[in-house]
GUMARDO-805829 format. One record per residue (C-alpha): x, y, z; residue in one letter. Coordinates in pm, whole numbers, plus 50000, padded with zeros to 5 digits. Example, Ala and Ser with C-alpha at 12.3 -4.5 7.8 and 13.67 -1.06 7.14 Angstrom:
// GUMARDO-805829
512304955050780A/513674989450714S/
END
This chain:
// GUMARDO-805829
617321419567547M/619531402467799V/618981369167968G/615361360768050T/614181396868088T/610831397667906P/609331424567688R/605721428067791L/603061444067572V/599531449567708A/596461457567502S/596751493967616H/600431499467542G/603901487167628T/604491483568002L/607841492568152N/609091490268509D/607021520768606S/603421528568694S/600821526568417T/597171536968432L/594671511568301L/591101520468194P/588131507268388A/585701481668245N/588161468167989Q/589991434967990P/593751435267949V/595551411167718T/599221406167800V/601761393267548L/605221383667672V/608231377867448E/611041361967651P/614521373667561A/615951338467582A/614881302067602A/612791295167911I/611541264668095A/608321279968230S/606471312868257I/603701324968487E/601681356868424I/599461370868701T/597621403168777Q/596761416469121S/593481433069217G/589951420069194K/587641416668899M/584831442168896G/582731464768676V/582791501968745T/579511520668696L/578931558168734P/577001564569052G/576891583169383P/579861585269612L/580321553269808G/582751526269905A/583421501169626P/581501468869659A/583651438369714A/584461419269401A/585641383169413P/589111374569294A/589051353468980A/592001333668846P/592921341368487A/593311313368232P/596781298368185P/599181315367949A/598901304467586I/602121299067398R/602181314267052V/604921303166811V/605631329866554G/607821331066245P/611451321666293G/612401316466655S/609981341766805C/608001326667093N/605321346667272A/602981339767562Y/599521355667579I/597171358767873K/593931378667907T/592641392668236F/589131404868310G/588371441268394A/589751451568731R/588071471969004A/589541505469106T/592941501669268G/596121481769223D/596321460468907A/600011451668894T/601001425868632I/603691400868732S/605691377968505V/607731349868663T/610231333668428V/612321302368487T/615271298968253A/615721267568047A/617751241468235G/616701255268574A/613421236468599A/613491209968867G/616861221768990A/615591244569263A/618031244969548G/620791228469345A/624151245569341A/624441269769051G/620811265168942A/619251296168788A/616361307769008P/613001318968877A/612961356268808T/609901377468883K/609221409768695H/606571433868827D/604931459068596F/603041482968819E/599581492468694A/596651510468853Y/592961515068768V/592121550868872P/588841561469029K/586341575968783E/583831603768844Y/580431608368679S/579601643268803G/580041668169082V/578021691969296L/579381727269293R/579351755669545V/580421788869401G/580211826369375V/578921843069059S/579201877368907A/576081886268706I/575441912568444Y/571751919868388D/570451952568246G/567301951168459S/569451954168773L/570171990268676G/566562000068751D/565132004169100H/561692020169119Y/560132036569423T/557932066369509T/558832099669658R/556362122769833Q/555982157369682Q/556372188369899P/552722197369854A/549862172869861G/549492135969936E/550582122869598L/553892104869542H/556042106569230E/557462075269072I/561252077369053V/564012054668928N/566892053769175L/569042034568927G/571922012969041G/574531988668919S/573711963868643A/575841937868821G/575241915669121A/576991889169328I/575311856269412E/576091824569601M/575331795469369V/574821758069415V/575181738269094G/575711704568933Y/578061694668650A/577371660668488P/580491648168312F/579991638667947L/582261608467995T/583601592568315P/586511613868431R/589651603668618T/591301638268642F/594471622068506T/593911628868136D/595901657767993A/593471664767706K/591891699167773P/588551691567607Y/587931663967862Y/587601691568121R/584471707667972F/581051698968115S/577481712068111P/576601732868416Y/573261738868588L/573051761468891G/570651778469130L/571251812569285G/570761806969658V/571681841069799L/571641873169596S/572701908569678S/570141934369563T/569361970769628S/566771958569880D/569271936670063G/569931899270043V/567271877869876Q/566791840469826W/566421819069513L/566281845669244R/568031829668948S/568751798268745V/572051792468560Y/572651771668248L/575941770068062G/579291752368043A/582151748968285E/585871741868259F/587841723868529D/590851744168634L/591861716268872A/590151688569063Q/587721706269295G/587911740069119C/586171752268802S/584881782968623V/581531784068438A/580191808168179L/576401807668182T/573181824068083G/571121835468382V/567331835468404L/566481858568692R/563461871868880R/563501909568842S/561271939368917E/559781961068643Y/557571991668645L/553921981268662A/551841982768345D/550442017068266G/552932035568486L/555972056268393A/558702074668577V/557312108568686G/553702097068725D/551872106469043M/550312078869250V/548632075869586A/550622067469895K/551472030369941D/550792022369575T/552811992469453D/554462005669138V/556441974369043T/555701939668911K/557771907968899S/559111894068575G/561941873868426L/565091888068275S/568081873068096L/571641880268191G/575151866068179V/576991850468471G/580571840368545L/580711814568824V/583791804569023F/583161770269176N/584811751369458F/584011715169539T/584761697069865P/585701660569810E/582471647569966F/580411665169696L/582141645869417T/580171617169264F/582561588069227A/581951556969026S/580831526469219S/582071491169167V/579911460169143I/581091424069133P/581541409068793K/
END
């Protein structure tokens, strides 16, 4: 270490002259070890004190600025001197830590020829915005065996009776889905750990393509999603779906009277793969309350 350049260690790691992300809702304790004898030292942190709580999207509430206590000098073994200062939790935004050091012999000599000026060192820090959950809008591909059956009646060449037939069809379908993913822990989208990107997923099929055309509100989704990027995810789910079955007591090939309803409604289980996209205004950000 040269001159009065300090080495600064915060409670969340060593800070260098570059940006550092600080967690929300946690105080920061700063320890400064000057590289040489000093006359005075001042440690400050920008930003405002505040507690971040998961909640709906909204502008952060104003939090009053609060001065931190004066630096405490700690005398260690040998000639090691350190200065410690603790700051309260900061609201989302800038939280730069500044250390102003005046070299020994320079105190009281401000403006004098050759006097060593006070030196300010800025260690940029930032408290990122946290998110508690997100609404999703997506498109799903469903596989459900019951979709392969489509029952209707067909009039026979002779007589008034109609034969029950199965027109068949694809066992897959496409749906437009609206869903919600509650995050297991507050998320900043800055953490590189992949398992932080998994979340439960609950969805509702709003529009569904069927052999009878487009239908509304036919299915419910429950599963897990993985964030590919902020605003984009993929979910693998089970699907509980309203489906049509052949009515009790009837079978393909039976003869029935004209206009007989040969189907009944029931529930079926399938598998869905949902591709989700999220506009920024559907993201639930954490809110900030004064501390």
